C-alpha positions in Angstrom: -73.7 -66.0 166.1 -76.5 -68.6 165.5 -75.5 -72.1 164.3 -76.9 -71.7 160.8 -74.9 -68.4 160.6 -72.1 -70.3 161.8 -72.0 -73.0 159.2 -72.5 -70.8 156.5 -69.6 -68.9 157.3 -67.7 -72.0 157.7 -68.1 -72.4 153.8 -68.3 -69.0 152.8 -66.1 -66.4 155.4 -63.6 -68.4 157.4 -62.7 -65.2 159.2 -65.7 -64.6 160.2 -66.3 -67.7 161.6 -62.9 -67.7 163.6 -62.3 -66.5 167.1 -60.4 -63.4 166.7 -56.7 -62.6 167.6 -55.9 -66.3 167.0 -52.3 -67.1 167.4 -51.3 -70.8 167.2 -48.9 -72.2 170.5 -46.9 -74.6 168.9 -44.9 -75.6 171.6 -48.2 -76.7 173.3 -49.3 -78.9 170.3 -51.3 -82.1 171.0 -50.1 -85.3 169.8 -51.2 -86.3 166.6 -52.4 -89.6 168.5 -53.9 -90.8 171.7 -52.2 -92.5 174.2 -54.0 -94.5 176.6 -52.2 -95.5 179.8 -52.5 -98.4 182.2 -54.7 -100.6 179.9 -53.9 -103.9 178.2 -52.2 -103.9 175.0 -52.0 -106.1 172.5 -49.2 -105.5 170.0 -49.7 -106.0 166.2 -47.7 -107.7 163.4 -45.1 -105.7 161.6 -44.6 -108.1 159.0 -47.5 -106.4 156.6 -47.9 -107.1 153.1 -45.5 -105.3 150.8 -48.1 -105.5 147.8 -51.9 -105.8 147.4 -52.7 -105.8 143.6 -55.9 -108.3 143.8 -58.3 -108.5 146.4 -58.1 -111.2 149.0 -61.0 -113.8 149.0 -63.6 -113.4 152.0 -62.4 -115.2 154.9 -62.8 -114.6 158.8 -59.4 -113.0 159.9 -57.2 -113.2 162.8 -55.0 -111.1 164.5 -52.3 -110.6 162.1 -54.6 -109.7 159.5 -56.2 -107.2 161.4 -53.0 -105.8 162.1 -52.1 -105.5 158.5 -55.5 -104.2 157.5 -55.5 -101.4 160.5 -51.9 -100.0 159.3 -53.1 -100.0 155.9 -56.1 -97.9 157.0 -54.5 -95.7 159.6 -50.9 -96.4 160.5 -47.9 -94.6 160.9 -46.2 -94.7 157.5 -43.7 -92.6 157.4 -41.7 -89.5 158.8 -40.8 -86.3 156.9 -39.1 -83.3 158.0 -39.3 -80.2 156.2 -39.2 -76.2 156.8 -42.1 -73.7 156.3 -41.4 -71.4 153.6 -42.7 -68.7 155.4 -39.9 -69.3 158.1 -37.1 -70.1 156.2 -35.7 -67.0 156.0 -35.6 -66.3 159.9 -32.7 -67.5 162.1 -35.0 -69.2 164.3 -36.6 -71.4 162.0 -36.6 -75.1 162.8 -37.7 -77.9 160.9 -41.4 -79.4 161.2 -41.6 -83.1 161.9 -44.5 -85.0 160.9 -45.5 -88.7 161.1 -47.4 -89.3 157.5 -50.2 -92.2 157.1 -51.9 -93.5 154.2 -54.8 -91.0 154.4 -53.8 -87.3 153.9 -55.2 -85.0 157.1 -55.2 -81.1 157.0 -51.8 -80.0 158.3 -50.9 -83.6 158.9 -52.7 -83.0 162.4 -55.0 -86.3 162.1 -57.9 -85.4 164.0 -59.4 -88.7 164.1 -59.1 -92.0 166.3 -60.0 -95.3 165.0 -61.6 -97.8 167.4 -62.8 -101.4 166.5 -65.0 -103.8 167.9 -63.4 -107.2 167.3 -64.7 -111.1 167.6 -61.9 -113.2 166.8 -60.9 -116.4 167.8 -57.4 -115.6 169.0 -58.3 -112.3 170.9 -60.6 -111.8 173.7 -63.9 -110.2 172.1 -64.1 -106.4 173.0 -63.6 -102.6 172.0 -60.3 -101.8 171.3 -58.5 -98.4 170.2 -55.9 -98.6 167.7 -52.5 -97.2 169.1 -51.2 -95.8 165.9 -48.0 -94.6 167.9 -46.9 -98.5 168.7 -48.9 -100.5 166.3 -51.0 -102.3 168.6 -54.5 -102.7 170.2 -55.7 -101.3 173.5 -58.3 -103.0 175.2 -61.1 -100.6 176.3 -63.9 -102.8 177.4 -63.7 -106.7 177.2 -66.8 -108.8 176.2 -69.5 -109.5 173.6 -71.6 -106.2 173.0 -73.6 -107.4 170.0 -76.9 -106.3 171.0 -76.1 -103.1 172.5 -74.5 -102.3 169.3 -77.5 -103.3 167.5 -79.7 -101.3 169.8 -77.5 -98.4 169.4 -77.9 -98.3 165.7 -81.5 -99.1 165.9 -81.6 -102.6 165.1 -80.5 -101.7 161.7 -77.9 -104.2 161.2 -77.1 -108.0 162.2 -73.8 -107.0 164.3 -73.8 -110.7 165.4 -73.0 -111.7 161.5 -69.7 -109.4 161.7 -66.5 -110.2 162.9 -65.6 -106.6 163.6 -67.2 -103.0 163.9 -65.0 -99.8 163.2 -65.6 -96.5 164.7 -64.2 -93.2 163.7 -64.1 -90.4 166.1 -62.8 -86.9 166.1 -61.0 -85.5 169.1 -61.4 -81.5 169.0 -58.5 -79.9 169.9 -56.2 -81.9 168.0 -56.8 -79.5 165.0 -58.8 -76.6 166.9 -55.4 -75.5 168.6 -53.7 -74.5 164.9 -57.1 -74.1 162.8 -59.5 -72.5 165.4 -63.2 -72.8 164.6 -62.5 -73.8 160.9 -61.6 -77.3 162.5 -65.3 -78.1 162.4 -65.8 -78.2 158.7 -61.8 -79.5 158.6 -62.8 -82.2 160.8 -65.8 -83.6 158.9 -63.2 -84.0 155.6 -60.5 -85.5 157.3 -63.1 -88.2 158.6 -64.7 -88.6 155.1 -61.1 -89.4 153.9 -60.2 -92.2 156.4 -63.6 -93.6 155.7 -62.5 -93.7 152.0 -59.4 -95.2 153.0 -60.9 -97.8 155.4 -63.5 -98.9 152.7 -61.0 -99.0 150.3 -58.7 -101.0 152.2 -61.7 -103.6 153.2 -62.2 -104.5 149.5 -58.4 -105.6 149.2 -58.8 -107.4 152.6 -62.1 -109.3 151.2 -64.3 -107.5 153.9 -68.1 -106.3 153.1 -68.8 -103.1 155.0 -71.6 -100.7 155.7 -71.7 -97.1 156.6 -73.6 -96.0 159.4 -74.0 -92.2 160.2 -77.1 -92.1 162.3 -76.8 -93.8 166.0 -77.6 -92.9 169.3 -74.3 -90.9 170.1 -74.4 -90.9 173.7 -74.9 -95.0 173.4 -71.8 -95.2 171.0 -69.7 -92.9 173.0 -70.3 -94.8 176.3 -69.5 -98.0 174.6 -66.0 -96.6 174.0 -65.5 -94.6 177.0 -65.6 -91.2 175.6 -65.8 -87.7 177.1 -68.1 -86.1 174.7 -66.9 -82.6 175.6 -63.4 -83.9 174.1 -64.3 -86.4 171.5 -67.4 -87.8 169.6 -67.8 -90.9 167.2 -68.8 -89.4 163.6 -69.2 -92.7 162.0 -69.8 -96.6 162.8 -68.8 -99.2 159.9 -69.5 -102.8 160.6 -67.1 -105.4 158.7 -68.1 -108.8 157.9 -67.0 -112.0 155.5 -70.5 -113.3 156.1 -74.2 -113.2 155.1 -75.2 -109.9 156.6 -78.5 -108.3 156.9 -77.3 -104.4 156.8 -80.9 -103.1 157.1 -81.4 -105.2 160.1 -83.9 -108.0 161.5 -86.5 -105.3 162.1 -86.7 -106.6 166.0 -87.8 -104.2 168.1 -88.2 -101.2 165.4 -92.0 -100.9 166.0 -91.4 -98.4 168.7 -88.6 -95.9 169.0 -86.3 -95.8 171.9 -83.9 -93.5 173.2 -80.1 -93.6 174.2 -80.8 -93.0 177.5 -82.6 -96.4 177.3 -79.8 -98.2 175.8 -76.8 -96.5 178.1 -78.7 -98.2 180.9 -77.6 -101.5 179.6 -73.8 -101.4 180.0 -71.7 -99.5 182.7 -69.5 -96.3 182.2 -65.8 -97.0 182.1 -63.0 -94.9 183.3 -59.8 -94.4 181.5 -56.7 -92.9 182.0 -55.1 -90.7 179.1 -51.6 -89.0 178.3 -52.5 -85.2 177.1 -49.3 -83.3 175.8 -51.1 -80.0 175.8 -50.9 -78.2 179.2 -53.6 -75.3 178.1 -56.2 -76.6 176.3 -58.5 -73.6 175.1 -62.4 -73.5 174.9 -64.3 -74.5 171.7 -67.8 -73.6 172.4 -69.0 -73.4 168.9 -67.7 -76.7 168.2 -69.3 -78.3 171.0 -72.6 -76.4 170.2 -72.4 -77.9 166.7 -71.9 -81.3 167.8 -74.6 -81.0 170.8 -77.0 -79.8 167.9 -76.2 -82.8 165.7 -76.5 -85.4 168.4 -79.6 -88.1 168.0 -81.0 -88.9 171.1 -83.8 -91.4 169.6 -84.2 -93.7 166.9 -87.2 -92.0 166.0 -85.1 -89.5 164.5 -83.2 -91.7 162.0 -83.8 -90.3 158.2 -83.5 -91.6 154.8 -82.6 -89.4 151.8 -83.1 -89.9 148.3 -80.4 -89.2 145.4 -81.2 -86.4 143.3 -78.5 -85.3 141.5 -78.4 -81.9 139.6 -77.6 -81.6 136.0 -78.0 -78.4 134.2 -79.2 -78.3 130.2 -75.8 -77.8 128.4 -75.6 -77.5 124.7 -72.2 -79.1 124.4 -71.1 -82.5 126.0 -67.7 -84.6 125.6 -67.9 -88.4 125.9 -64.7 -89.4 127.4 -63.4 -92.7 126.2 -64.2 -95.8 128.0 -61.6 -96.8 130.9 -59.2 -99.5 130.1 -59.1 -102.5 132.4 -56.0 -102.3 134.5 -55.3 -103.2 138.1 -52.9 -101.8 140.5 -50.9 -102.5 143.6 -52.9 -100.5 146.3 -49.8 -100.5 148.9 -47.6 -99.0 145.6 -50.7 -96.3 145.3 -50.8 -95.4 148.7 -47.0 -95.0 149.1 -46.9 -92.9 145.9 -49.8 -90.4 146.9 -48.3 -87.1 147.2 -49.7 -83.9 147.5 -47.5 -81.1 145.7 -47.6 -77.5 146.4 -45.3 -75.5 144.5 -44.1 -78.6 143.0 -46.9 -79.0 140.1 -45.2 -78.9 136.5 -47.4 -78.4 133.4 -48.0 -81.1 131.3 -50.3 -82.3 128.5 -52.9 -84.7 130.0 -54.3 -87.1 127.5 -58.2 -87.8 127.6 -57.7 -91.3 128.6 -55.7 -90.3 131.8 -58.2 -87.9 132.7 -61.1 -90.7 131.6 -59.3 -93.4 134.1 -59.0 -90.7 137.0 -62.8 -89.9 136.7 -64.2 -93.1 136.1 -62.3 -94.9 138.7 -62.8 -92.6 141.4 -66.4 -92.8 141.0 -66.6 -96.2 140.3 -65.0 -97.1 143.9 -67.1 -94.6 145.5 -70.1 -97.0 146.0 -70.8 -97.7 149.3 -73.7 -99.0 151.6 -75.0 -95.9 153.7 -77.8 -96.2 156.1 -79.4 -92.7 154.8 -80.0 -94.3 151.5 -83.0 -95.3 150.1 -81.5 -97.7 147.7 -78.4 -99.0 148.8 -75.5 -98.5 145.8 -77.7 -96.1 144.2 -76.3 -95.0 141.0 -76.2 -91.7 141.7 -74.0 -89.7 144.4 -74.9 -86.9 146.7 -71.5 -85.1 146.1 -70.5 -84.5 142.5 -67.1 -83.6 140.7 -66.8 -80.3 138.4 -63.4 -79.4 137.0 -61.7 -76.1 135.7 -59.5 -78.0 132.7 -56.0 -76.9 130.9 -54.3 -78.3 128.2 -56.1 -81.5 128.3 -56.2 -83.6 124.7 -59.5 -82.8 122.9 -61.2 -81.1 125.7 -61.1 -76.8 125.3 -59.8 -75.0 128.1 -62.8 -74.5 130.3 -65.1 -75.4 133.1 -67.0 -78.5 133.4 -69.4 -80.9 135.0 -68.6 -84.5 135.0 -71.6 -86.7 134.6 -70.8 -90.3 136.1 -73.6 -91.9 134.4 -72.7 -91.0 130.7 -68.8 -90.8 131.6 -69.0 -87.4 130.1 -68.1 -83.9 130.5 -70.8 -81.3 130.3 -69.5 -77.4 128.9 -70.2 -74.8 131.4 -67.9 -72.4 130.0 -64.6 -72.0 128.0 -61.5 -70.1 128.7 -58.5 -70.6 131.0 -59.6 -70.1 134.6 -56.2 -70.4 136.1 -55.5 -66.9 137.1 -59.1 -66.4 138.4 -58.6 -69.6 140.6 -55.0 -68.5 142.1 -56.5 -65.0 143.0 -59.2 -67.2 145.2 -56.8 -68.9 147.2 -56.0 -67.3 150.9 -52.7 -68.5 150.9 -50.3 -68.7 147.6 -49.1 -72.2 148.3 -49.9 -73.9 145.3 -49.0 -72.3 141.6 -52.4 -73.3 139.8 -50.9 -71.8 136.9 -48.9 -75.3 136.7 -52.0 -77.0 137.2 -53.7 -78.8 134.2 -56.7 -80.3 136.2 -58.3 -78.1 139.0 -61.1 -80.4 140.3 -64.1 -79.3 142.8 -66.6 -81.6 144.9 -69.7 -79.9 144.8 -73.0 -80.5 147.2 -76.2 -79.7 147.6 -76.6 -76.5 150.0 -80.2 -77.7 151.0 -79.9 -81.6 150.6 -79.5 -82.3 154.0 -82.2 -80.5 155.9 -84.2 -83.7 156.7 -81.0 -84.4 158.6 -80.8 -81.3 160.7 -77.5 -80.0 162.1 -76.0 -83.6 161.5 -76.8 -83.1 157.8 -73.6 -80.5 157.8 -70.9 -83.1 158.5 -72.2 -85.7 156.8 -72.1 -83.5 153.5 -68.4 -83.0 154.3 -67.6 -86.4 155.1 -68.9 -87.8 152.1 -67.1 -85.0 150.0 -63.9 -86.4 152.0 -64.6 -90.1 151.2 -64.7 -89.0 147.2 -61.6 -86.8 147.7 -59.7 -90.0 148.8 -60.7 -91.9 145.9 -59.6 -89.1 143.5 -56.5 -89.0 145.5 -55.9 -93.0 144.9 -56.9 -92.5 141.3 -54.7 -89.8 140.3 -51.6 -91.5 142.3 -52.3 -94.5 140.1 -52.1 -92.3 137.1 -48.8 -90.7 138.4 -50.2 -87.7 139.0 -50.2 -85.6 142.4 -53.2 -84.0 144.3 -53.4 -81.3 146.7 -56.7 -80.9 148.5 -57.5 -77.1 149.5 -59.9 -75.7 151.8 -58.3 -72.1 151.4 -60.3 -70.6 148.4 -62.9 -68.3 147.5 -66.1 -70.5 147.3 -68.0 -67.5 146.1 -65.9 -67.1 143.0 -66.1 -71.0 142.2 -69.6 -71.1 142.6 -70.3 -68.2 140.0 -67.7 -69.9 137.7 -69.8 -72.9 138.0 -73.1 -71.1 137.6 -74.0 -72.9 141.0 -76.4 -70.1 142.4 -79.4 -71.1 140.3 -79.2 -74.9 141.2 -78.8 -74.6 145.2 -75.1 -76.2 145.0 -72.0 -75.0 146.5 -68.7 -75.6 146.1 -67.1 -77.9 149.3 -63.5 -78.7 148.3 -60.6 -77.9 145.6 -58.1 -80.2 144.7 -55.2 -79.4 141.7 -54.2 -82.3 140.2 -51.2 -82.9 137.8 -47.9 -83.9 137.0 -45.1 -82.8 139.6 -41.7 -82.9 140.9 -40.8 -83.6 144.4 -39.3 -80.9 146.5 -36.7 -81.0 148.5 -37.3 -82.8 152.0 -36.1 -85.4 154.1 -38.8 -88.6 154.8 -38.3 -92.1 155.6 -40.7 -95.1 154.9 -41.9 -97.3 158.0 -42.5 -99.8 155.0 -39.7 -102.0 154.4 
């Protein structure tokens, strides 16, 4: 199977993309976090703030504040125990224990790892891994690596003015063991969701940030001491409270240089890990896709314009302007809930729909190294939705125009049964869902970025998903991201074939009642 066919099947035919006769070995499952052994560890403060209503003023952080920041981004915030409905009738059924974080993850497997380069007064400069199991930093490489990082990013960011740089990686085995080759698509979305949480948390802590999805992969992975056949960095996010040139100073960009040149500037490091799984199966398609996505020369960096596609429509519904409001970021993160069979149909006011859509798209704006214009007005991914029982909005399928804050009618009718029939698992009752949103992307938009463009598209979709989930939680609604649905059905429903677009992810949103489960918060 060619890579093009593989990526196409990931979107349209998951069964064909996966290896046949796949069985999950739960007893040999990996841990949902990475554990280093024999390295210096720095414990972080557990006295995290219990409220974050307003953004904090910009100021250089200390170790305590960084510990709070990392916990809200990716720390373990709770534990839960539930029983798989499919196993509940069996005598040998056993409860599923999950360690929860504020950023959701497919199957609560958390395939991503978070690393951070820090330059603080009360901590040695260096590259650290965030050990979520113990809420601590593990020192991987000590020393100032500003110039190396600037080179690995193609001299497109002034790292010397940043107090830190976050790295989000993917460990392939962490969700391949369950999801087979489908893990490749899921990993991109999970990365985007974590990026969305990181950027939102950065704003609350008064940090400026920029997203870099193009960098010299071998150089960045060498910096962190990663084995590329097991794990690879997907994004680099510098953090600053000082004036920073996010486009770089232009030094050394007169010629392209390679990852091999940059790697010679820094010695490799060797680390020891604890790996719970004793039998790690091979995942050649994931490695092939990752290899084809690598960038080895700064001459391969690209820029993309922003060209949203809107069809001509006869009917447009202008949504009411969002009333100004502030919310407690901590409460919204704590209250975020993913209903399955727990949705309860209720009337949705136009104001509440307006608030969810506006809040999500407003907060989505971010600096990206692939944008021609920073903070451009239009996103490369957009929101469509099938609405039922919404005040002042006829039941039907709509496209949301964030610029005009309006709904463009595609067709009217009750699409709940069609959407339910398109689910691969009947784990959500869509008949009880008033808002079924879909993130839409352009099939060919990322051709200039090659195979790397596929995962960037998934990451940008994931970033918008997290904004929608946070906005829904602020409106006291639950949201449950779904990938197991018929994309051909939704593409037809929204008449996307003529626009070259496709459905990336489905998010039912609405009122809910919590299921019966045991869970405990780690936030006192």
